C-alpha positions, 0 to 999 in steps of 0.5 A, a space after each residue: 532070795 534077792 538076786 545078786 546082780 542087783 547092787 549091794 546097797 539096794 539089797 540091803 535097802 530092800 531087806 531093811 524094807 522087808 524088815 520094816 514090813 515085818 515089824 508092822 505086821 507084828 503088831 496085828 496080833 490077835 491080842 492088839 486087835 482085841 485091845 484096840 476093840 476094847 473101849 478105852 478106860 478113863 478117857 473118851 468120856 463125853 460127860 467130862 467138863 474141863 476144870 479151871 485148872 485144865 479148861 481145854 480138851 485134850 484130843 490125842 492123834 494117833 500115828 500110821 498103822 496105829 489106832 485110838 486105843 492102843 497108840 494111847 494106853 500110856 499117855 491117856 491115863 497119865 493125862 486123865 490122872 492128872 485132871 484132863 478131860 482126854 479123847 481119842 479118835 480113829 482116822 484114815 481107815 481103809 476098807 477091809 483093814 481093821 484095827 490099823 489106821 492112818 493109811 487114807 489120804 492125809 487131807 481126808 484124815 484132817 477133815 475127820 480130825 475137823 469133825 472130831 474137834 468139833 464133837 469134842 468142843 460141843 460136848 465139853 463146852 470148851 472153846 479151844 482144844 489142845 492136840 497132842 499127836 504121834 508121828 503122822 498124828 503129830 503132823 496131819 493136824 497142821 493141815 487141819 490147822 492151816 486149811 481147815 479153819 482149826 487154828 480158831 479152835 485150837 490152843 496148842 499142837 504137841 507133836 511126838 516124833 512128828 514127820 513135819 517135812 517127811 521122811 527118807 526112811 534112812 534113805 530107803 524112799 530114794 530107791 522109790 524112782 527105780 521101783 515105779 510099781 512100789 510107788 504105784 502100789 503106795 499111792 493106791 493101797 496106802 496113800 498116807 505113806 506116800 503123802 509122808 515121803 519127803 518132798 511129796 506134793 502134800 508136804 510141799 503144799 503143807 509147808 509152803 509160806 511157813 510151818 506155823 499159823 498164827 494163834 497156835 502154840 507148837 511143841 516138838 518132841 523128837 529123839 535122836 534115836 528115831 529110825 522112822 522119821 528121818 533125819 529126826 531134825 526134819 521133825 522140827 518146826 520154824 516159826 513163832 510160838 514153837 518150842 522144839 525139844 530133843 529128848 536127849 537134851 532132857 535126859 541123855 540116858 534115854 534111848 526111846 526110838 520112834 515107837 517108844 517116844 510115844 507109847 511108854 516114855 513118861 519123860 516125854 509124857 511129862 514134858 507133854 504136860 509141860 506143853 499143855 500148861 506151860 505156866 505151871 511147867 517143872 523141869 523135865 529130867 531123867 527122874 521124870 520117869 518116876 512122875 
């Protein structure tokens, strides 16, 4: 039980934090673990050669507390079925933490992405790749593009609910200065979480001098019901070659939140394909769920 002497708003915030942690823990089920360990079906095929219609391989970048399989059980087969060569990586692993990744320092994760894109380009013979990421996976590649030479190897970055300017977790991170032990735990045990707090040194460096780099097309797909990356408009980017999309502008009846927008929402999947192949884009509407 929380001490009654704590202010009511603090008690509520801590309860909300506990709910969030329980939700994360709920993902670590034996079924999920087995699923993550199973080989992906239809993608990560290193014999796949991009077609003239889809000349670039697509690299999928999972989010925090996710992995290269579970995060993409919906989108990866959707893209493969439309003729794309699709690949996905695990990054940000921590020792002793199986199945869920994206927890290590984001700069190091970007280095893993750098090596993985090189591997995919070498296998496919393509000159460039397209990147599609969910949550941290939509933001982390920007470090690769800006500081690791990725802009020379990447045509487009599509971010689904990316925390491009960090998150306040509905204001919960504003409590961190009052609980220094918690802040230390985040930094020591899960560096990626600390990196994703709005105003962190990592994000300050990432966004200095502008959100984008020349030569890359950017698409951001956000939902106003996002309960993790808040406020949701902080996901949007400023700069040339940027398209910011609010899911509810495409389909007002779509109530997907942070998880569903990346895992199961076929309206989002349709808009991802439009971003990958804008020359052949078709209108995304509520009916896109039947595509």
